[in-house]
Phi, psi and omega in degrees: 000121183283167179281139176271159181301132177082002181291138180284132178236118179283126182232149175289124183294342181273319185255339183081359181280151179293135176284132177097352178274128183205168179290155183296331181291337182249008185297332182291338184246334187235170174066209187297328182296330179282346183261338184281160175299166179301149181302143180186183181301336181302337181293341183264005178290127177301144184304321183290346181261352186295307183297310179303321178291318185293329181261002175089007177292327173245136183277312184218161175211145179259134177230156179261119181230120180053040178079005181240145176272124179239146178261121182245154183228208188298314183300320178296320181292324179298321178296336183263007185300328182293347182273350186298153179293164182297328179293338179255007185298320181294319176295323177295320177299314180296322178294323180291318178299317179298320180292324179294336181256009185294156181285336184269125181303321181297326178290318179296321179296316179299321179295321179293327177292327182276336188300315184304322180280328181285329185294345175292339183256321179219139175251300178052236180258018183298321180292326175296318178296320178298319179301319178294320183289336175296333179258017183300142181288341176270120186300319181298325179290315180295326177294319178293327177295324177295320176298319179296316179300319181297331181276322188269335183300319178296338180268326183230068184297326180289323179291335182256002187302310184294314182290327177293319177301319179291317182293327179299331182255013181296141180287337178284131184297321180297315179297316182294316180297317178297322181294320180289326174296320177296318179297321179296318178296318179293323181293331177294322180276323184227085181305326180294329176291318177299316180295323180301311181287320181295325179299328177279322186291321184287352177262357183289147177287332179290114183295330179298322178294319180291321180295311180297320179295320181295337178289345180263356183301322180299329182294328184256359185300313188288323188241003183278348178067207185300327179298317179294321180296320177297320179296319179294314180300316180297315183291330178293345180255006183294148180288338179275121186296327181292330175292316180295322178298313180296321179293323182293336180289349178274347189294321180295320178292320179294328179297334178279321186267330181212076187299328181293318177293319180299320180298320179295316182289324177295317180298321181287341183254001187292340179264011181298139183274335183291133185296317182296319179294318180297323177299318178294322179296318180297316179299318180292322181299322181291342181264354182283163180288112183286353176279347181284129178302325179298317181292320178300315180295323177297318181295318180294321177292321180293335180292344177246017181294158180286340179273127185293326180294321178294317179297317181299317181294317183286322177296325177295339180268347188298320181291349178271322185269340181233164177203166175060218184297326180297318178293317182295320180293317180296317180294323179296318178295318180292327182296330181294331184257344185289135181250342179283125185298322181293313179293328179294318177296322179296316178294323179297319179293327178287328182279347184286134174258104185297337180291335183240326186249358183279183178288172180301320179297318179293321179294323184273354187299325183267357180281145178283146179295146181293145179291142180280130178252116184279133177286159183297323182261015183265109180267353180284144177293153180297142179292148178278126179305144183293331183228113179249140178285167183292342180268357183288127184253005182292138177084004182239006180282167180293146176290151181292141178283172181297323185288334183279349179280000000 
């Protein structure tokens, strides 16, 4: 069915693509199919009968579904409002607003089920109605309103900003949990929206808000830019350890997308006492650019840290960032202070100079084989050394010509 003149088309402002358009294989999970009410007999209501049924001009209608005749009424028609033609869209909008304000809870619930798909065509005061239904005195209605908010907020973050801000701070655990789930979904689509709310949440005195907010930091790490980095840095300094733990889990991801920023944050957290945070710091440290002087210094400092896991990780990196005499000297200094026997043996092996302190085989490994001296009565050709270097040219020269013999 083609678009009629003047029909409203919701488009993503970043890509210009229509919201809700998707392949048929994914329609059950994405796009318009994810916004419409559950499949049911309402899908078979003729278009011309939807409005009369929804506003009560017609009481009932019979439709044929799976070979059976079913009688449908107002609630079924309200679920089908998003299907009306563009010429009836305004009437459909008015019918939906009326249903959202209806005295009967079942009618309000049906309207909330229909709203996510209809709001793609008309908004008007629908978000205001949704805000009222979130505070509905009937629990089933408010729960359906929460489901509706979760669907529409990722598409219309500005229209839902005020009610989402209120729901995030709701004293009811169910409302608050749903709001944070909604914020996470919105942050995936609009990282700047996630950063906007998180910037407010991490400043709250209520530790539960900061903890829940810090759990969404990973969602905005990759695409949130400088705002997201500031939020992570701030959260890494929070007095609540669970906030710092959640923030530290972003460091490995940040090391992939912005290694310079990650190096600064890892350095500031390397002295953290919490075991879980230190584990996240170690994982991030291993992903940083070892060619960076800042990272090299961090590894060397970490090799003498009071935490054995940190020392083990950093000592394991030493042979990568250093070599030769520099490596031996650093390992020798660390060996004097190391108390763990396993790490001490590891440092001892790094500090060892095989040219002077190794076994006879190690000392002779780099020496060239002695030249063969042929005896006067020895007619046998000289033996080929067992180990020739890649630069050895013996045995590969041209054979002598007839004239040279």
